[in-house]
VEXFI-35685 format. One record per residue: x, y, z of N, C-alpha, C in turn. Coordinates in Angstrom, 3 decimals. Example, Ala and Ser with C-alpha at 12.3 -4.5 7.8 and 13.67 -1.06 7.14 Angstrom:
2
<r n_xx="13.190" n_yy="-5.690" n_zz="7.800" ca_xx="12.300" ca_yy="-4.500" ca_zz="7.800" c_xx="13.200" c_yy="-3.300" c_zz="7.800"/>
<r n_xx="12.850" n_yy="-2.250" n_zz="7.080" ca_xx="13.670" ca_yy="-1.060" ca_zz="7.140" c_xx="12.900" c_yy="0.030" c_zz="7.870"/>
This chain:
117
<r n_xx="-54.129" n_yy="11.804" n_zz="-8.334" ca_xx="-52.815" ca_yy="11.602" ca_zz="-9.245" c_xx="-53.226" c_yy="10.570" c_zz="-10.226"/>
<r n_xx="-52.959" n_yy="10.662" n_zz="-11.481" ca_xx="-53.055" ca_yy="9.889" ca_zz="-12.397" c_xx="-51.979" c_yy="9.181" c_zz="-12.555"/>
<r n_xx="-52.308" n_yy="7.603" n_zz="-12.826" ca_xx="-51.091" ca_yy="6.624" ca_zz="-12.901" c_xx="-50.719" c_yy="6.391" c_zz="-14.402"/>
<r n_xx="-49.131" n_yy="6.662" n_zz="-14.543" ca_xx="-48.649" ca_yy="6.426" ca_zz="-15.656" c_xx="-48.624" c_yy="5.084" c_zz="-15.947"/>
<r n_xx="-48.510" n_yy="4.904" n_zz="-17.179" ca_xx="-48.299" ca_yy="3.518" ca_zz="-18.021" c_xx="-46.728" c_yy="3.029" c_zz="-17.698"/>
<r n_xx="-46.685" n_yy="1.802" n_zz="-17.161" ca_xx="-45.427" ca_yy="1.324" ca_zz="-16.925" c_xx="-44.373" c_yy="1.569" c_zz="-18.009"/>
<r n_xx="-44.740" n_yy="1.194" n_zz="-19.207" ca_xx="-43.709" ca_yy="1.521" ca_zz="-20.213" c_xx="-43.236" c_yy="3.095" c_zz="-20.494"/>
<r n_xx="-44.128" n_yy="4.045" n_zz="-20.320" ca_xx="-43.882" ca_yy="5.186" ca_zz="-20.181" c_xx="-42.952" c_yy="5.326" c_zz="-18.834"/>
<r n_xx="-43.106" n_yy="4.907" n_zz="-17.732" ca_xx="-42.335" ca_yy="5.276" ca_zz="-16.638" c_xx="-40.967" c_yy="4.745" c_zz="-16.854"/>
<r n_xx="-40.888" n_yy="3.462" n_zz="-17.694" ca_xx="-39.531" ca_yy="2.827" ca_zz="-17.818" c_xx="-38.714" c_yy="3.716" c_zz="-18.865"/>
<r n_xx="-39.648" n_yy="4.212" n_zz="-19.932" ca_xx="-38.914" ca_yy="5.100" ca_zz="-20.881" c_xx="-38.283" c_yy="6.263" c_zz="-20.285"/>
<r n_xx="-38.893" n_yy="6.999" n_zz="-19.196" ca_xx="-38.743" ca_yy="8.222" ca_zz="-18.761" c_xx="-37.273" c_yy="7.813" c_zz="-17.811"/>
<r n_xx="-37.473" n_yy="6.757" n_zz="-16.976" ca_xx="-36.448" ca_yy="6.208" ca_zz="-16.210" c_xx="-34.947" c_yy="6.100" c_zz="-17.403"/>
<r n_xx="-35.165" n_yy="5.395" n_zz="-18.283" ca_xx="-34.105" ca_yy="5.291" ca_zz="-19.394" c_xx="-33.618" c_yy="6.763" c_zz="-19.899"/>
<r n_xx="-34.362" n_yy="7.545" n_zz="-20.110" ca_xx="-33.847" ca_yy="8.976" ca_zz="-20.487" c_xx="-33.136" c_yy="9.744" c_zz="-19.359"/>
<r n_xx="-33.652" n_yy="9.426" n_zz="-18.163" ca_xx="-32.906" ca_yy="10.169" ca_zz="-17.275" c_xx="-31.371" c_yy="9.416" c_zz="-16.995"/>
<r n_xx="-31.490" n_yy="8.399" n_zz="-16.878" ca_xx="-30.380" ca_yy="7.363" ca_zz="-16.721" c_xx="-29.256" c_yy="7.897" c_zz="-17.861"/>
<r n_xx="-29.798" n_yy="7.804" n_zz="-19.116" ca_xx="-28.748" ca_yy="8.199" ca_zz="-20.187" c_xx="-28.525" c_yy="9.600" c_zz="-20.092"/>
<r n_xx="-29.050" n_yy="10.470" n_zz="-19.523" ca_xx="-28.650" ca_yy="11.926" ca_zz="-19.565" c_xx="-27.859" c_yy="12.052" c_zz="-18.283"/>
<r n_xx="-27.924" n_yy="11.163" n_zz="-17.293" ca_xx="-27.095" ca_yy="11.261" ca_zz="-16.283" c_xx="-25.782" c_yy="10.623" c_zz="-16.535"/>
<r n_xx="-25.587" n_yy="9.559" n_zz="-17.358" ca_xx="-24.484" ca_yy="8.800" ca_zz="-17.717" c_xx="-23.681" c_yy="9.772" c_zz="-18.722"/>
<r n_xx="-24.106" n_yy="10.366" n_zz="-19.834" ca_xx="-23.674" ca_yy="11.355" ca_zz="-20.454" c_xx="-23.091" c_yy="12.359" c_zz="-19.599"/>
<r n_xx="-23.606" n_yy="13.078" n_zz="-18.655" ca_xx="-23.289" ca_yy="13.966" ca_zz="-17.881" c_xx="-21.802" c_yy="13.655" c_zz="-17.167"/>
<r n_xx="-22.021" n_yy="12.502" n_zz="-16.384" ca_xx="-20.778" ca_yy="11.963" ca_zz="-15.569" c_xx="-19.701" c_yy="11.676" c_zz="-16.635"/>
<r n_xx="-19.902" n_yy="10.932" n_zz="-17.839" ca_xx="-18.799" ca_yy="10.994" ca_zz="-18.678" c_xx="-18.331" c_yy="12.114" c_zz="-18.917"/>
<r n_xx="-18.784" n_yy="13.056" n_zz="-19.301" ca_xx="-18.270" ca_yy="14.488" ca_zz="-19.713" c_xx="-17.582" c_yy="15.005" c_zz="-18.542"/>
<r n_xx="-18.001" n_yy="14.801" n_zz="-17.403" ca_xx="-17.533" ca_yy="15.354" ca_zz="-16.300" c_xx="-15.929" c_yy="14.630" c_zz="-15.998"/>
<r n_xx="-16.094" n_yy="13.543" n_zz="-16.295" ca_xx="-14.890" ca_yy="12.442" ca_zz="-16.369" c_xx="-13.846" c_yy="13.031" c_zz="-17.271"/>
<r n_xx="-14.257" n_yy="13.019" n_zz="-18.364" ca_xx="-13.289" ca_yy="13.438" ca_zz="-19.646" c_xx="-12.610" c_yy="14.669" c_zz="-19.112"/>
<r n_xx="-13.477" n_yy="15.598" n_zz="-18.805" ca_xx="-13.041" ca_yy="17.051" ca_zz="-18.264" c_xx="-11.824" c_yy="16.954" c_zz="-17.304"/>
<r n_xx="-12.267" n_yy="16.090" n_zz="-16.196" ca_xx="-11.243" ca_yy="15.815" ca_zz="-15.183" c_xx="-10.031" c_yy="15.036" c_zz="-15.550"/>
<r n_xx="-10.034" n_yy="14.204" n_zz="-16.467" ca_xx="-8.944" ca_yy="13.395" ca_zz="-17.070" c_xx="-8.093" c_yy="14.552" c_zz="-17.618"/>
<r n_xx="-8.702" n_yy="15.190" n_zz="-18.828" ca_xx="-7.885" ca_yy="16.211" ca_zz="-19.366" c_xx="-7.311" c_yy="17.040" c_zz="-18.631"/>
<r n_xx="-7.772" n_yy="17.802" n_zz="-17.680" ca_xx="-6.902" ca_yy="18.531" ca_zz="-16.359" c_xx="-5.943" c_yy="17.897" c_zz="-15.935"/>
<r n_xx="-6.214" n_yy="16.621" n_zz="-15.496" ca_xx="-5.023" ca_yy="15.820" ca_zz="-14.804" c_xx="-4.022" c_yy="15.430" c_zz="-15.886"/>
<r n_xx="-4.270" n_yy="15.425" n_zz="-17.371" ca_xx="-3.197" ca_yy="15.264" ca_zz="-18.168" c_xx="-2.523" c_yy="16.415" c_zz="-18.393"/>
<r n_xx="-3.161" n_yy="17.731" n_zz="-18.401" ca_xx="-2.465" ca_yy="18.723" ca_zz="-18.623" c_xx="-1.311" c_yy="19.124" c_zz="-17.448"/>
<r n_xx="-1.896" n_yy="18.826" n_zz="-16.289" ca_xx="-1.149" ca_yy="18.718" ca_zz="-14.810" c_xx="0.203" c_yy="17.918" c_zz="-15.051"/>
<r n_xx="-0.034" n_yy="16.420" n_zz="-15.402" ca_xx="0.902" ca_yy="15.874" ca_zz="-15.721" c_xx="2.103" c_yy="16.082" c_zz="-16.819"/>
<r n_xx="1.573" n_yy="16.743" n_zz="-18.102" ca_xx="2.243" ca_yy="17.415" ca_zz="-18.719" c_xx="3.394" c_yy="18.553" c_zz="-18.188"/>
<r n_xx="2.646" n_yy="19.204" n_zz="-17.532" ca_xx="3.121" ca_yy="20.331" ca_zz="-16.843" c_xx="4.341" c_yy="19.763" c_zz="-16.336"/>
<r n_xx="3.938" n_yy="18.669" n_zz="-15.303" ca_xx="4.979" ca_yy="18.265" ca_zz="-14.112" c_xx="6.216" c_yy="17.697" c_zz="-14.906"/>
<r n_xx="5.835" n_yy="16.759" n_zz="-16.230" ca_xx="6.971" ca_yy="16.329" ca_zz="-16.896" c_xx="7.881" c_yy="17.218" c_zz="-17.664"/>
<r n_xx="7.409" n_yy="18.355" n_zz="-18.008" ca_xx="8.197" ca_yy="19.469" ca_zz="-18.350" c_xx="8.890" c_yy="20.224" c_zz="-17.542"/>
<r n_xx="8.541" n_yy="20.590" n_zz="-16.217" ca_xx="9.410" ca_yy="20.818" ca_zz="-15.282" c_xx="10.488" c_yy="19.708" c_zz="-15.083"/>
<r n_xx="10.402" n_yy="18.604" n_zz="-14.764" ca_xx="11.097" ca_yy="17.720" ca_zz="-14.328" c_xx="12.266" c_yy="17.527" c_zz="-15.287"/>
<r n_xx="11.730" n_yy="17.525" n_zz="-16.675" ca_xx="12.818" ca_yy="17.681" ca_zz="-17.950" c_xx="13.932" c_yy="18.870" c_zz="-17.870"/>
<r n_xx="13.049" n_yy="19.895" n_zz="-17.747" ca_xx="13.982" ca_yy="21.334" ca_zz="-17.303" c_xx="15.142" c_yy="20.901" c_zz="-16.391"/>
<r n_xx="14.575" n_yy="20.521" n_zz="-15.320" ca_xx="15.550" ca_yy="20.237" ca_zz="-14.055" c_xx="16.646" c_yy="19.200" c_zz="-14.360"/>
<r n_xx="16.288" n_yy="18.122" n_zz="-15.236" ca_xx="17.081" ca_yy="17.233" ca_zz="-15.518" c_xx="18.104" c_yy="17.548" c_zz="-16.460"/>
<r n_xx="17.501" n_yy="18.529" n_zz="-17.389" ca_xx="18.607" ca_yy="19.319" ca_zz="-18.449" c_xx="19.553" c_yy="20.253" c_zz="-17.756"/>
<r n_xx="18.932" n_yy="20.942" n_zz="-16.620" ca_xx="19.900" ca_yy="21.716" ca_zz="-16.000" c_xx="21.026" c_yy="21.057" c_zz="-15.158"/>
<r n_xx="20.377" n_yy="19.939" n_zz="-14.622" ca_xx="21.388" ca_yy="18.990" ca_zz="-13.767" c_xx="22.593" c_yy="18.485" c_zz="-14.662"/>
<r n_xx="22.011" n_yy="18.129" n_zz="-15.965" ca_xx="23.070" ca_yy="17.603" ca_zz="-16.832" c_xx="23.788" c_yy="18.747" c_zz="-17.210"/>
<r n_xx="23.505" n_yy="19.856" n_zz="-17.275" ca_xx="24.597" ca_yy="20.599" ca_zz="-17.856" c_xx="25.448" c_yy="21.394" c_zz="-16.900"/>
<r n_xx="24.874" n_yy="21.656" n_zz="-15.719" ca_xx="25.835" ca_yy="21.606" ca_zz="-14.453" c_xx="26.965" c_yy="20.534" c_zz="-14.192"/>
<r n_xx="26.703" n_yy="19.488" n_zz="-14.354" ca_xx="27.765" ca_yy="18.244" ca_zz="-14.292" c_xx="28.581" c_yy="18.115" c_zz="-15.442"/>
<r n_xx="28.608" n_yy="18.699" n_zz="-16.767" ca_xx="29.328" ca_yy="18.849" ca_zz="-17.636" c_xx="29.157" c_yy="17.801" c_zz="-18.507"/>
<r n_xx="29.928" n_yy="17.532" n_zz="-19.314" ca_xx="29.763" ca_yy="16.313" ca_zz="-20.538" c_xx="30.697" c_yy="15.209" c_zz="-20.296"/>
<r n_xx="31.126" n_yy="14.926" n_zz="-19.224" ca_xx="32.058" ca_yy="13.954" ca_zz="-18.702" c_xx="31.473" c_yy="12.655" c_zz="-18.913"/>
<r n_xx="32.496" n_yy="11.636" n_zz="-19.544" ca_xx="32.158" ca_yy="10.387" ca_zz="-19.714" c_xx="31.761" c_yy="9.597" c_zz="-18.322"/>
<r n_xx="30.993" n_yy="8.902" n_zz="-18.061" ca_xx="30.670" ca_yy="8.252" ca_zz="-16.850" c_xx="31.870" c_yy="7.129" c_zz="-16.603"/>
<r n_xx="32.620" n_yy="6.692" n_zz="-17.610" ca_xx="33.693" ca_yy="5.790" ca_zz="-17.549" c_xx="34.808" c_yy="6.310" c_zz="-17.124"/>
<r n_xx="34.967" n_yy="7.849" n_zz="-17.368" ca_xx="36.130" ca_yy="8.358" ca_zz="-17.114" c_xx="36.247" c_yy="9.108" c_zz="-15.588"/>
<r n_xx="35.042" n_yy="9.111" n_zz="-15.177" ca_xx="34.844" ca_yy="9.793" ca_zz="-13.580" c_xx="35.370" c_yy="8.593" c_zz="-12.633"/>
<r n_xx="36.475" n_yy="9.210" n_zz="-11.903" ca_xx="37.013" ca_yy="8.503" ca_zz="-11.055" c_xx="36.060" c_yy="8.552" c_zz="-9.647"/>
<r n_xx="36.245" n_yy="7.411" n_zz="-8.760" ca_xx="35.122" ca_yy="7.409" ca_zz="-7.599" c_xx="36.187" c_yy="7.568" c_zz="-6.683"/>
<r n_xx="35.677" n_yy="8.474" n_zz="-5.490" ca_xx="36.687" ca_yy="8.487" ca_zz="-4.385" c_xx="35.815" c_yy="7.707" c_zz="-3.360"/>
<r n_xx="36.493" n_yy="7.071" n_zz="-2.287" ca_xx="36.001" ca_yy="6.454" ca_zz="-1.246" c_xx="36.412" c_yy="7.049" c_zz="0.135"/>
<r n_xx="35.342" n_yy="7.182" n_zz="0.981" ca_xx="35.805" ca_yy="7.644" ca_zz="2.144" c_xx="36.806" c_yy="6.582" c_zz="3.237"/>
<r n_xx="37.803" n_yy="7.158" n_zz="3.703" ca_xx="38.653" ca_yy="6.157" ca_zz="4.219" c_xx="38.541" c_yy="5.990" c_zz="5.875"/>
<r n_xx="37.459" n_yy="6.615" n_zz="6.338" ca_xx="37.141" ca_yy="6.738" ca_zz="7.570" c_xx="36.709" c_yy="5.489" c_zz="7.992"/>
<r n_xx="37.440" n_yy="4.878" n_zz="9.226" ca_xx="37.168" ca_yy="3.740" ca_zz="9.775" c_xx="35.816" c_yy="3.547" c_zz="10.453"/>
<r n_xx="35.215" n_yy="2.265" n_zz="10.576" ca_xx="33.973" ca_yy="1.976" ca_zz="11.586" c_xx="34.035" c_yy="2.084" c_zz="12.847"/>
<r n_xx="33.374" n_yy="2.541" n_zz="13.665" ca_xx="33.826" ca_yy="2.440" ca_zz="15.013" c_xx="32.857" c_yy="1.108" c_zz="15.655"/>
<r n_xx="33.255" n_yy="0.193" n_zz="15.867" ca_xx="32.884" ca_yy="-1.301" ca_zz="16.244" c_xx="32.531" c_yy="-1.146" c_zz="17.577"/>
<r n_xx="33.127" n_yy="-0.433" n_zz="18.593" ca_xx="32.930" ca_yy="-0.219" ca_zz="20.108" c_xx="31.153" c_yy="0.070" c_zz="20.072"/>
<r n_xx="30.919" n_yy="0.699" n_zz="19.152" ca_xx="29.453" ca_yy="1.427" ca_zz="19.459" c_xx="28.443" c_yy="0.362" c_zz="19.104"/>
<r n_xx="28.742" n_yy="-0.646" n_zz="18.430" ca_xx="27.951" ca_yy="-1.918" ca_zz="18.066" c_xx="27.983" c_yy="-2.852" c_zz="19.215"/>
<r n_xx="27.103" n_yy="-3.392" n_zz="19.496" ca_xx="27.178" ca_yy="-4.472" ca_zz="20.552" c_xx="26.632" c_yy="-5.961" c_zz="20.073"/>
<r n_xx="27.116" n_yy="-6.940" n_zz="20.537" ca_xx="26.763" ca_yy="-8.252" ca_zz="19.828" c_xx="25.187" c_yy="-8.710" c_zz="20.757"/>
<r n_xx="24.873" n_yy="-8.214" n_zz="21.778" ca_xx="23.692" ca_yy="-8.386" ca_zz="22.271" c_xx="22.739" c_yy="-7.302" c_zz="22.227"/>
<r n_xx="21.647" n_yy="-7.110" n_zz="21.204" ca_xx="20.871" ca_yy="-6.292" ca_zz="21.195" c_xx="20.103" c_yy="-5.929" c_zz="22.427"/>
<r n_xx="19.780" n_yy="-4.828" n_zz="22.651" ca_xx="18.932" ca_yy="-4.321" ca_zz="23.739" c_xx="17.512" c_yy="-4.713" c_zz="23.709"/>
<r n_xx="16.793" n_yy="-5.383" n_zz="24.528" ca_xx="15.312" ca_yy="-5.768" ca_zz="24.399" c_xx="14.789" c_yy="-4.466" c_zz="24.887"/>
<r n_xx="13.524" n_yy="-4.432" n_zz="24.717" ca_xx="12.727" ca_yy="-3.286" ca_zz="25.191" c_xx="12.468" c_yy="-3.491" c_zz="26.836"/>
<r n_xx="12.263" n_yy="-2.304" n_zz="27.477" ca_xx="12.175" ca_yy="-2.400" ca_zz="28.858" c_xx="10.817" c_yy="-3.191" c_zz="29.001"/>
<r n_xx="10.841" n_yy="-4.179" n_zz="29.923" ca_xx="9.717" ca_yy="-5.191" ca_zz="30.246" c_xx="9.482" c_yy="-5.128" c_zz="31.900"/>
<r n_xx="8.358" n_yy="-4.711" n_zz="32.371" ca_xx="7.726" ca_yy="-4.832" ca_zz="33.638" c_xx="7.869" c_yy="-6.128" c_zz="33.906"/>
<r n_xx="8.587" n_yy="-6.640" n_zz="35.079" ca_xx="8.549" ca_yy="-8.012" ca_zz="35.624" c_xx="7.228" c_yy="-8.261" c_zz="36.441"/>
<r n_xx="6.524" n_yy="-7.186" n_zz="36.557" ca_xx="5.661" ca_yy="-7.296" ca_zz="37.605" c_xx="4.326" c_yy="-7.587" c_zz="36.687"/>
<r n_xx="3.353" n_yy="-6.736" n_zz="36.647" ca_xx="2.060" ca_yy="-6.959" ca_zz="35.785" c_xx="2.152" c_yy="-7.193" c_zz="34.442"/>
<r n_xx="1.541" n_yy="-8.262" n_zz="33.942" ca_xx="1.375" ca_yy="-8.323" ca_zz="32.499" c_xx="0.875" c_yy="-7.129" c_zz="31.912"/>
<r n_xx="1.156" n_yy="-6.808" n_zz="30.324" ca_xx="0.932" ca_yy="-5.545" ca_zz="29.671" c_xx="-0.566" c_yy="-5.679" c_zz="29.557"/>
<r n_xx="-1.165" n_yy="-4.554" n_zz="29.767" ca_xx="-2.855" ca_yy="-4.640" ca_zz="29.743" c_xx="-2.972" c_yy="-4.433" c_zz="28.158"/>
<r n_xx="-4.310" n_yy="-5.134" n_zz="27.716" ca_xx="-4.606" ca_yy="-5.290" ca_zz="26.448" c_xx="-5.953" c_yy="-4.316" c_zz="26.303"/>
<r n_xx="-5.616" n_yy="-3.371" n_zz="25.257" ca_xx="-6.354" ca_yy="-1.898" ca_zz="25.091" c_xx="-7.515" c_yy="-2.389" c_zz="24.441"/>
<r n_xx="-7.450" n_yy="-3.516" n_zz="23.607" ca_xx="-8.604" ca_yy="-3.961" ca_zz="22.484" c_xx="-8.527" c_yy="-3.104" c_zz="21.093"/>
<r n_xx="-7.378" n_yy="-2.641" n_zz="21.028" ca_xx="-7.198" ca_yy="-1.934" ca_zz="19.632" c_xx="-6.060" c_yy="-2.705" c_zz="18.654"/>
<r n_xx="-4.717" n_yy="-2.867" n_zz="19.097" ca_xx="-3.573" ca_yy="-3.331" ca_zz="18.441" c_xx="-3.154" c_yy="-4.545" c_zz="19.272"/>
<r n_xx="-3.936" n_yy="-6.003" n_zz="18.961" ca_xx="-3.794" ca_yy="-7.179" ca_zz="19.067" c_xx="-2.279" c_yy="-7.638" c_zz="19.081"/>
<r n_xx="-1.689" n_yy="-7.450" n_zz="17.981" ca_xx="-0.527" ca_yy="-7.763" ca_zz="17.387" c_xx="0.557" c_yy="-7.279" c_zz="18.395"/>
<r n_xx="0.497" n_yy="-5.802" n_zz="18.585" ca_xx="1.529" ca_yy="-5.224" ca_zz="19.507" c_xx="1.474" c_yy="-6.021" c_zz="20.903"/>
<r n_xx="0.074" n_yy="-6.088" n_zz="21.337" ca_xx="0.076" ca_yy="-6.707" ca_zz="22.871" c_xx="0.603" c_yy="-7.822" c_zz="22.602"/>
<r n_xx="0.359" n_yy="-8.715" n_zz="21.964" ca_xx="0.784" ca_yy="-10.427" ca_zz="21.780" c_xx="2.377" c_yy="-10.123" c_zz="21.722"/>
<r n_xx="3.050" n_yy="-9.321" n_zz="21.269" ca_xx="4.551" ca_yy="-9.151" ca_zz="21.359" c_xx="4.821" c_yy="-8.999" c_zz="22.642"/>
<r n_xx="4.283" n_yy="-7.870" n_zz="23.054" ca_xx="4.763" ca_yy="-7.583" ca_zz="24.654" c_xx="4.367" c_yy="-8.642" c_zz="25.433"/>
<r n_xx="3.436" n_yy="-9.325" n_zz="25.290" ca_xx="3.000" ca_yy="-10.571" ca_zz="26.113" c_xx="3.862" c_yy="-11.470" c_zz="25.891"/>
<r n_xx="4.547" n_yy="-11.792" n_zz="24.889" ca_xx="5.441" ca_yy="-12.720" ca_zz="24.700" c_xx="6.618" c_yy="-12.486" c_zz="25.452"/>
<r n_xx="7.271" n_yy="-11.094" n_zz="25.087" ca_xx="8.194" ca_yy="-10.492" ca_zz="25.815" c_xx="8.298" c_yy="-10.746" c_zz="27.462"/>
<r n_xx="6.917" n_yy="-10.225" n_zz="27.953" ca_xx="6.986" ca_yy="-10.380" ca_zz="29.553" c_xx="6.870" c_yy="-11.805" c_zz="29.762"/>
<r n_xx="6.369" n_yy="-12.765" n_zz="29.175" ca_xx="6.373" ca_yy="-14.065" ca_zz="29.752" c_xx="8.131" c_yy="-14.347" c_zz="29.475"/>
<r n_xx="8.781" n_yy="-14.088" n_zz="28.564" ca_xx="10.009" ca_yy="-14.561" ca_zz="28.457" c_xx="11.102" c_yy="-14.100" c_zz="29.624"/>
<r n_xx="10.618" n_yy="-12.722" n_zz="30.183" ca_xx="11.354" ca_yy="-12.109" ca_zz="31.130" c_xx="11.226" c_yy="-12.646" c_zz="32.398"/>
<r n_xx="9.537" n_yy="-12.931" n_zz="32.632" ca_xx="9.211" ca_yy="-13.319" ca_zz="33.724" c_xx="9.772" c_yy="-14.908" c_zz="34.113"/>
<r n_xx="10.019" n_yy="-15.538" n_zz="33.245" ca_xx="10.383" ca_yy="-16.908" ca_zz="33.102" c_xx="12.021" c_yy="-16.956" c_zz="33.506"/>
<r n_xx="12.523" n_yy="-16.149" n_zz="33.041" ca_xx="14.019" ca_yy="-16.180" ca_zz="33.399" c_xx="14.403" c_yy="-15.649" c_zz="35.101"/>
């Protein structure tokens, strides 16, 4: 094989780099154009939906619309003052699986609290 002059090699590398860069920029521009078209279609659809919902609601002024509230009372008997703790085994401590340290640390703290009581 014949050896190439380093300047010729550098020129070839620069030409290839320029061609690849131009090709990638063109692809990116085409992709951005497609995305912009899809975004415009979505905006158009949302605009149509908003116009339809506005026309269904009528042309009432927001200040004239009266608000009605539900007069059903809240059932306080279902809520308790003492939140229930998760079930903790008083025997063996929770095993560490090597993946979720924070979960294990939380379970270990609860285990130590329960065992101490």
